[in-house]
Structures are given as C-alpha cells and as structure tokens.
C-alpha positions in Angstrom: 120.6 141.7 118.3 121.2 144.3 115.6 122.3 144.3 112.0 126.1 144.1 111.6 126.8 144.4 107.9 126.5 141.6 105.4 128.5 138.5 104.4 130.2 138.0 101.1 127.1 136.4 99.8 125.0 139.4 100.7 123.3 137.8 103.7 122.6 140.1 106.7 124.9 139.5 109.6 123.5 140.0 113.1 125.5 141.0 116.3 124.6 140.1 119.9 126.0 142.6 122.4 125.5 140.2 125.3 127.6 137.3 124.0 129.7 139.5 121.7 129.2 137.2 118.7 127.9 137.8 115.2 126.3 135.4 112.8 123.4 134.9 110.4 119.9 133.6 111.0 118.9 130.4 109.2 115.3 129.4 108.5 115.0 125.7 109.0 112.2 125.3 106.5 114.2 127.1 103.8 117.3 125.1 104.5 115.3 121.9 104.3 113.7 122.8 101.0 117.2 123.6 99.7 118.5 120.1 100.6 115.3 118.5 99.5 116.0 119.9 96.0 119.5 118.6 96.2 118.2 115.1 97.0 115.8 115.3 94.1 118.6 116.2 91.7 120.6 113.3 93.1 117.9 110.6 93.2 115.5 111.6 90.5 117.7 113.3 88.0 120.6 111.0 88.5 123.3 113.7 89.3 126.2 112.4 91.3 126.7 113.7 94.8 130.4 114.3 94.0 129.3 116.6 91.2 126.8 118.4 93.4 129.4 118.9 96.1 131.8 120.4 93.7 129.2 122.6 92.2 128.1 123.9 95.6 131.7 124.1 96.9 130.8 121.7 99.8 132.7 118.8 101.2 131.3 115.5 99.9 130.8 114.1 103.4 128.8 117.2 104.3 126.5 116.7 101.3 126.0 113.0 102.1 125.1 113.8 105.7 122.5 116.5 104.7 120.9 114.2 102.1 120.6 111.4 104.7 118.9 113.9 107.0 116.3 114.7 104.3 115.7 111.1 103.4 115.2 110.2 107.1 112.4 112.9 107.3 110.5 112.0 104.1 107.1 110.4 104.9 103.8 110.0 103.0 100.7 111.9 103.9 98.0 109.8 105.7 95.3 110.3 103.1 92.1 108.8 102.1 92.0 108.1 98.4 88.7 108.4 96.6 88.5 106.6 93.3 87.1 108.3 90.2 84.2 106.2 88.9 84.8 107.5 85.4 88.4 106.3 85.2 90.0 102.8 85.2 92.4 101.7 87.9 95.8 100.4 86.7 97.5 98.1 89.2 101.1 96.8 89.4 103.8 95.9 91.9 107.6 96.6 91.8 110.2 94.8 93.8 112.4 97.1 95.8 114.3 94.2 97.6 113.7 90.8 96.0 111.5 88.6 98.2 111.7 91.2 101.0 109.9 94.4 100.0 107.6 95.4 97.1 105.7 98.6 96.5 102.1 98.3 95.2 101.1 101.1 92.9 97.7 102.2 91.7 97.2 104.8 89.0 94.5 106.0 86.6 95.3 107.2 83.1 96.6 110.5 84.3 98.2 110.3 87.7 99.3 108.1 90.6 96.4 107.3 92.9 97.9 105.4 95.8 100.9 103.2 96.8 101.9 101.0 99.7 105.0 99.0 100.9 104.4 95.3 101.6 106.6 92.3 102.1 105.3 90.4 99.1 102.5 90.3 96.5 99.7 88.0 97.6 95.9 88.1 98.2 96.1 89.6 101.6 98.5 92.4 100.7 96.6 93.4 97.6 93.2 93.2 99.3 94.5 95.4 102.2 95.9 97.9 99.6 92.7 98.1 97.7 90.6 98.5 100.9 92.6 101.7 101.6 90.9 103.3 98.6 87.3 104.4 98.7 84.8 104.1 95.9 84.6 102.0 92.7 86.7 102.5 89.5 85.4 102.1 86.0 87.4 99.0 85.5 90.8 97.4 86.4 93.9 96.8 84.2 96.6 94.5 85.6 99.1 91.7 84.8 96.6 89.3 86.5 98.9 88.2 89.3 97.1 85.4 91.1 96.7 87.2 94.5 95.7 90.4 92.7 92.9 88.7 90.8 91.4 87.4 94.0 91.8 90.7 95.8 90.0 92.7 92.9 87.1 90.2 93.0 86.7 90.5 96.8 87.1 94.3 96.8 85.2 95.4 93.7 83.1 92.4 92.8 82.4 91.5 89.2 84.1 94.6 87.7 85.5 94.7 84.1 89.1 93.5 84.5 91.4 93.8 81.5 94.4 91.5 81.3 97.5 93.5 80.2 98.1 92.5 76.6 101.6 93.8 76.6 102.5 91.3 79.4 101.1 88.5 77.3 102.9 89.5 74.1 106.2 90.0 76.0 106.0 86.6 77.7 105.0 84.8 74.6 107.8 86.3 72.5 110.3 85.3 75.3 109.2 81.6 75.1 108.8 81.4 71.4 112.0 83.5 70.6 112.2 85.8 67.6 112.8 82.9 65.2 110.8 79.8 66.2 112.2 76.5 64.9 108.9 74.8 64.2 106.0 75.7 61.8 103.6 75.7 64.8 105.8 78.2 66.6 106.1 80.5 63.5 102.3 80.6 63.2 101.7 81.2 66.9 104.2 84.0 67.0 102.5 85.7 64.0 99.2 85.3 65.9 100.6 86.8 69.1 102.0 89.8 67.1 98.5 90.6 65.9 96.9 90.7 69.4 97.0 94.4 69.8 95.3 94.8 66.4 92.1 93.2 67.7 90.1 96.3 68.7 86.6 95.7 67.4 84.1 92.9 67.9 84.7 91.6 64.4 88.6 91.6 64.6 88.4 89.9 68.1 86.2 87.2 66.7 88.5 86.7 63.7 91.5 86.5 66.1 89.8 84.0 68.4 88.7 81.8 65.4 92.3 81.8 64.0 93.7 80.9 67.5 91.1 78.0 67.8 92.0 76.8 64.3 95.7 76.8 65.4 95.0 74.8 68.5 93.0 72.2 66.6 95.6 71.9 63.9 98.6 71.4 66.2 96.8 69.5 69.0 98.5 66.2 68.3 101.9 67.8 67.6 101.8 69.4 71.1 101.2 66.0 72.7 104.6 64.7 71.5 106.8 63.4 74.2 110.6 63.0 74.6 112.0 60.1 76.7 115.2 59.8 78.6 117.2 57.0 77.0 116.9 53.7 78.8 114.1 54.8 81.1 110.4 55.6 81.2 111.0 59.2 82.2 109.5 61.6 79.7 108.5 65.3 79.1 106.6 67.1 76.5 108.8 67.9 73.6 107.4 71.3 72.8 107.0 72.7 76.4 107.4 76.3 75.4 104.7 76.1 72.8 102.4 74.4 75.3 103.3 77.2 77.8 102.2 79.9 75.3 99.0 78.1 74.5 98.2 77.9 78.2 99.1 81.5 78.7 96.7 82.6 76.0 94.0 80.2 77.1 94.0 81.4 80.7 94.1 85.1 79.7 91.4 84.8 77.0 88.4 85.6 79.2 89.9 88.9 80.2 92.0 89.6 77.1 89.5 91.7 75.1 87.5 93.5 77.8 88.8 96.8 76.4 86.7 96.4 73.2 83.5 96.5 75.2 84.5 98.9 78.0 86.3 102.1 77.8 89.5 101.1 79.5 93.2 100.6 78.3 94.3 97.3 77.0 97.7 97.5 78.7 99.2 98.7 82.0 102.0 100.4 80.1 101.0 103.8 81.6 102.1 102.4 84.9 104.7 99.8 83.9 106.6 102.1 81.5 105.8 105.5 82.9 106.5 104.8 86.5 108.0 101.3 87.2 110.5 101.5 84.4 112.0 104.9 85.5 111.8 103.8 89.2 113.9 100.6 88.5 116.4 102.7 86.6 116.8 105.0 89.6 117.3 101.9 91.9 120.0 100.7 89.5 121.8 104.0 89.6 121.7 104.0 93.4 122.3 100.4 94.4 124.0 101.3 97.7 120.9 102.9 99.3 119.5 101.4 102.6 116.0 100.0 102.7 114.6 103.1 104.5 116.3 105.4 102.0 114.9 103.4 99.1 111.4 103.8 100.6 112.1 107.6 100.9 113.2 107.6 97.2 109.9 105.9 96.2 107.9 108.4 98.3 109.7 111.4 96.6 109.4 109.9 93.1 105.7 109.0 93.4 104.6 112.1 95.3 105.8 114.2 92.4 103.5 112.3 90.1 100.5 112.5 92.3 100.7 116.3 92.7 100.9 116.1 96.4 103.7 117.5 98.6 105.6 115.4 101.2 104.9 115.9 104.9 107.9 116.6 107.0 
C-alpha cells in the first residue's frame, strides 16, 4: 500500500498494487465515537434524525442503521459503587415501560451513584439494588415507596430517612384541589403550603401543633357518611380530606428528619434533575424498542456520573 493522493475531503487515499484498488483507511474507534455523538444529539438533545441526515448529507435509512448499531453496543460498566458516608443517598424509580420495566436510580447531592433495570418496584428489587452499593450513606431521602422503606431498613438499619416533602405537597394539592369547597379543606391546604417553611425545631413544633389542632377540630366532620338512597351502602363523604389526613399522619415520623440531620428535605435533585428530563426524552422518542430505551438510559445517566460507556 502506498499513498495515492487525497479525497475531496482531504483524506489520504491508499493504493494496493496487488488488487489494483484504492481507498481510505477507517479507524473503527473513531467512526464509533462519531456515530455515538450523533446518537447523543438525537436522543439527549432531541435533534431529529431527518435533520441530522440532511446536515451530514446522508440517506435517512443509513443514519438510522448506524444509530441502531451504536445503541446495540452501549452497555454499563460492571462497577462497585462505594457510598460516601458524608453524603445522603437520594432514591427514586422511573417507569420505562408501565408494569414491565423500571429503572431504579441512586444519587447524592452532586452526581448519579448507581442505577439498575428491574421489572417492578418492590422489596426484593430495592434490596438487591441497595446491596450492589458498598458502605453506608449519611442518610436516605425518598418518596417512601412501601418496598423501598423495607429495603432501606434491611440494608442500612435505623438510618435517618427523610420523606420527600415535595411528594407530600404535590399529592395533597392534587386531592384538595387549588380551591377546596369546605372550610376544613381550605385550612388544610394552607397548612400543607407551609410544610416547606418548617426548618427549625420551633417551626416544626408549631406546624405539628397546628396540624393536631386541625385534626381535633374537624374530627367529627371527617366522620360524616353518605348513603346510597334506599340502601344501607355508605361511604365517607369527605374521602379526599381523610386521604390527605392519612397521608400526613403516615409521613409525620419521617417528615422533618432534615431539621436534625444535614440531608435534603426533598428528592427534587433526582426527580426534577434526572427523572423529569429522562421522561421528556422518552416522550420525544416513543417508538424506541425496549433495548434501545435501556441504551438511552445508560447514555443519559453515564453522562451524569462522569463515567464513560464500555463498548
């Protein structure tokens, strides 16, 4: 082989005197990185493949084939995650395919720590996920999914576990609506809206006393029943109010852990910083196969952990 001029793009052309053919040499690793960047522009930045094909002067089907090849080769490094004892662990799960595939994600206040694909969120899946990480975090912040609560207790013992206040406020507002029709609802909504303001021991005690006063005042009101005409069938008239009362009562033991331990009071760093953008990407690419969706998650989260993908 010897040099035989250059192409229009300036690439060296090589000539073989044996087969009488000329061509250029392609480095597989460079070509893969090129198409990996194209995939990132497509999946992460939301650029359409048709636009990329037009920009690169390629046929659309060729671009689709190359992107599929990249996605098929994206895997996650087999790594051993060691938790930082000075930082809290923020946990949450995001459905990729409803009732079929969910990705469990763990992060601290700065970066993604670990993630895993499982069929569903339950005690076994969360416990298996937590056992893949070594060490003990400063505390845990989560939405208190039932299986997650048990898994954290089994894996880390009696560790400070903050219930995400944002989840409580969001769910309570959904049930109460923005304009409650009853006086009890108006008072409870105002109380819910001040949850995030309770950051000191004094303000927490004031909030708890106010909530206790509310429950005692409206205790009989919340017992009211509605009957189906002509039958003995009944239901509680103010079911949504009762639901919010139960929501707060169940969360109360873990609602203000952040005031006595240096951990966040919400999982917004994970929910809004990762899960939200990830769900948006899924919405933009609804036609992806399951394996391609997994590859998308791997690319997306790998960029936020500061670790390169293994090919």
